[in-house]
C-alpha positions in Angstrom: 178.6 -53.2 -29.1 178.4 -57.1 -29.9 177.0 -56.4 -33.3 179.8 -54.1 -34.1 182.1 -56.7 -33.2 180.6 -59.4 -35.2 180.2 -57.5 -38.2 183.8 -56.3 -38.2 185.2 -59.7 -37.4 182.9 -61.3 -40.3 183.9 -58.7 -42.8 187.6 -59.2 -42.0 187.2 -62.9 -42.6 185.3 -62.5 -45.7 187.1 -59.9 -47.2 190.6 -61.2 -46.7 191.5 -63.6 -49.7 194.7 -64.8 -47.5 193.6 -65.4 -43.9 196.8 -67.2 -43.2 198.9 -63.9 -43.9 196.5 -61.9 -41.8 196.8 -64.2 -38.7 200.5 -64.1 -39.0 200.5 -60.2 -39.3 197.6 -59.7 -36.5 199.3 -62.2 -34.0 200.4 -60.7 -30.6 203.6 -62.3 -30.7 206.5 -60.6 -29.2 208.0 -60.0 -32.7 204.6 -58.4 -33.9 204.1 -56.4 -30.6 207.7 -55.0 -31.1 207.4 -54.3 -34.9 203.5 -53.2 -35.0 202.2 -53.1 -31.7 199.0 -51.1 -32.4 198.1 -53.0 -35.8 198.7 -56.5 -33.9 196.6 -55.6 -30.8 193.6 -54.2 -32.8 193.7 -56.6 -35.5 194.1 -59.6 -33.2 190.6 -59.0 -31.7 188.9 -59.5 -35.0 190.9 -62.3 -36.7 190.2 -65.8 -36.2 193.3 -68.5 -36.6 191.1 -71.1 -37.7 188.4 -69.1 -39.8 185.0 -70.4 -40.0 185.9 -73.1 -37.4 185.9 -70.7 -34.6 182.6 -68.9 -35.4 180.6 -71.1 -32.8 183.0 -70.2 -29.9 182.8 -66.3 -30.9 179.0 -66.7 -31.2 178.7 -68.3 -27.8 181.2 -65.7 -26.3 179.0 -62.7 -28.1 176.0 -64.1 -26.2 178.1 -63.6 -23.0 178.9 -60.1 -24.1 175.1 -59.3 -24.6 174.5 -60.3 -21.1 177.0 -58.8 -19.4 176.4 -55.5 -21.4 172.7 -55.7 -20.5 173.7 -55.5 -16.7 176.8 -53.4 -16.9 175.9 -51.0 -19.4 177.5 -50.6 -23.1 180.3 -48.3 -21.8 181.3 -50.4 -18.6 181.3 -53.6 -20.9 183.4 -52.1 -23.8 185.8 -50.9 -21.1 186.0 -54.2 -19.5 186.6 -56.0 -22.8 189.2 -53.5 -24.3 191.1 -53.4 -21.0 191.1 -57.1 -20.7 192.5 -57.8 -24.2 195.1 -55.0 -24.0 196.3 -55.3 -20.5 196.4 -59.2 -20.8 198.3 -59.2 -23.9 200.7 -56.7 -22.5 201.2 -58.6 -19.3 201.7 -62.0 -21.2 204.2 -60.4 -23.5 206.2 -59.1 -20.4 206.0 -62.5 -18.9 207.1 -64.1 -22.1 210.1 -61.5 -22.7 211.3 -62.1 -19.3 210.9 -66.0 -19.8 212.8 -65.8 -23.2 215.4 -63.2 -22.0 216.2 -65.7 -18.9 216.4 -68.8 -21.0 213.2 -70.3 -19.5 211.3 -70.3 -22.7 212.7 -70.9 -26.4 213.6 -68.1 -28.4 210.9 -69.4 -31.1 208.2 -68.1 -28.4 209.0 -64.6 -29.9 207.6 -65.5 -33.3 204.3 -67.5 -32.5 202.4 -66.7 -35.7 198.9 -67.4 -34.8 198.2 -65.8 -31.3 195.1 -64.1 -32.5 191.5 -63.7 -31.2 189.2 -61.8 -28.6 189.3 -64.3 -25.8 191.3 -62.1 -23.4 188.6 -59.3 -23.7 185.7 -62.0 -23.6 187.1 -63.7 -20.4 187.6 -60.2 -18.8 184.2 -59.1 -19.7 182.9 -62.4 -18.2 185.0 -61.9 -14.9 183.6 -58.4 -14.5 180.1 -59.7 -15.2 180.3 -62.6 -12.8 181.6 -60.3 -10.2 178.8 -57.8 -10.7 176.3 -60.9 -10.4 177.8 -62.4 -7.3 177.5 -59.2 -5.5 173.8 -59.1 -6.1 173.2 -62.9 -5.8 175.7 -65.3 -4.4 174.1 -68.1 -6.4 175.9 -67.0 -9.5 179.1 -68.5 -7.8 178.2 -71.7 -9.3 178.9 -70.1 -12.7 182.7 -69.8 -11.8 183.7 -73.2 -12.8 182.3 -72.3 -16.2 184.4 -69.5 -16.4 187.6 -71.3 -15.5 186.6 -74.2 -17.8 186.2 -71.4 -20.6 189.8 -70.3 -19.8 191.5 -73.7 -19.9 189.9 -75.7 -22.7 192.1 -76.5 -25.8 194.7 -73.7 -25.0 198.4 -73.5 -24.2 199.5 -72.8 -20.8 200.7 -69.3 -22.0 197.2 -68.6 -23.2 195.8 -70.2 -19.8 198.1 -67.5 -18.0 196.6 -64.8 -20.4 193.2 -65.8 -19.8 193.8 -65.8 -15.9 195.2 -62.2 -16.0 192.2 -61.2 -18.0 189.7 -62.5 -15.7 191.6 -60.7 -12.8 191.4 -57.6 -14.6 187.8 -57.9 -15.3 186.9 -58.6 -11.7 189.2 -55.6 -10.7 187.7 -53.3 -13.2 184.3 -54.1 -11.7 185.0 -53.9 -8.1 186.9 -50.6 -8.6 184.2 -48.9 -10.9 181.5 -50.0 -8.4 183.6 -48.6 -5.3 184.3 -45.5 -7.1 180.6 -45.0 -8.0 179.6 -45.4 -4.4 182.5 -43.5 -2.6 181.1 -40.0 -1.3 182.4 -37.1 -2.9 184.2 -34.9 -1.0 184.0 -31.6 -3.0 180.2 -31.7 -2.8 180.5 -32.3 1.1 182.7 -29.3 1.4 180.3 -27.2 -0.7 177.2 -28.3 1.5 179.0 -27.1 4.8 
């Protein structure tokens, strides 16, 4: 699935003659999530706020996707990525809306025009992959600080909160999927009796 994401993101970046307008439209700001939620959530994954300058980061994160996809399989990796992006975006939007409504954050927060990117999906995927790896070999715990560093470098505290939510979603998904896969089936046990 990694090549699909890279091709779509690159195509959108190259095709769009006015990247600033696309970034504003694709931003997952409270305003856009109210006005055109589906378009904002989908387009934000494939939009880079700083254009070509972010490609090194996304290339590195795509390598994470490939590694995790090899371990988890493409479907579990894709579910982790999409769930992390969508649920962390929605969760953060809820926290922001509550903060604005209770005068804990400025009303201008509703119109943030450059909140785009796939980082929530990527860190959820990394969280799922790391959880899976730690279950097999505890030495993978040494990679946890790298995931935390990835989540807090050069971002606002709102984005850090979104990253924390996304990592939690990835970890929870991996734990739930593994537990569900190892849970005995009651229907087949009843048939065997």
